[in-house]
N, C-alpha and C positions, 0 to 999 in steps of 0.2 A: 502495499500501499505506500500511496505516495502522501507527502503529508501537506496540507490545505493550500501552499503556498507556489507549490509547482506544478504549475500550467499542465496539461494532461489531453491528449488526445483519445478518442472513443471511437473505434474502429467495429463498424458493424459490417459482420459480414451477411448478405443482403439474402441469398440463398438458402441459409442455415438460420439465420438472424439472428446468431453467436456474436456477442456482445465482450470487445479487449478492451481493456483502458490500459495506454500507457505514458508516464511520464513526457515530456518532450526533448526533441535534444536541444544540443544547443543550438544547432545548425536552424532546428526549427521556430525555437524562441527569437533569433537572430531576424530569420524571415518576416515573425510575425511584425515585429520591434519596427522594421525597416517600413513593411507594408504602413503601419497606424501612422509612421512619420512623416511618410509622402501623405495618406488619404489626409493627414491636420493640414499639410503645406496646401495640400489643393483645394480644405476647405477653406482654409485662409484667404490664397487668390480670386476664389468665387466670392467670398465676403467683403474683400478689395475693389472688385470689380464692381458689385452691386450698391455700394457706397459710393463710389466714383458716376454710376448713374446719375443717381439719387442725386445728387450734388451737385452734376451737368444740368438736369432736369430743373432742378431751385433755380439756378442760375438763368437757366433761359426762360422761367418763369418768371423771372426779378427783372430782365430787362425788357420782354412784351410789357409786363406792369408799368415798366419807367417810358414806353414807347406809347402808355395811353389806352393798352389795351383793357377789357375788363377782365372778371374774372370768367365770366361765363364764355366770352370770345376766346382765351388762355385753353378753357375745359377742350372748345371745338375744334381746336387748332390740334389737340393731340388725342383727337379720336380717328 
């Protein structure tokens, strides 16, 4: 049996239904950590892009407002 902090792999034989639990190897743990880091970087990039788009939209709306367009006119342009 492994201790509670050791990540484990659960392998299921689909033909027999037999389940085997084993500790992950160092390579599997490293691959899992690398995948988690890559996913976190991708999420941060998506969030940064969404923030940039929101800021650009807010800036554009402010510029249109400065030109004298009403909120209704600005909303009509964005549809």
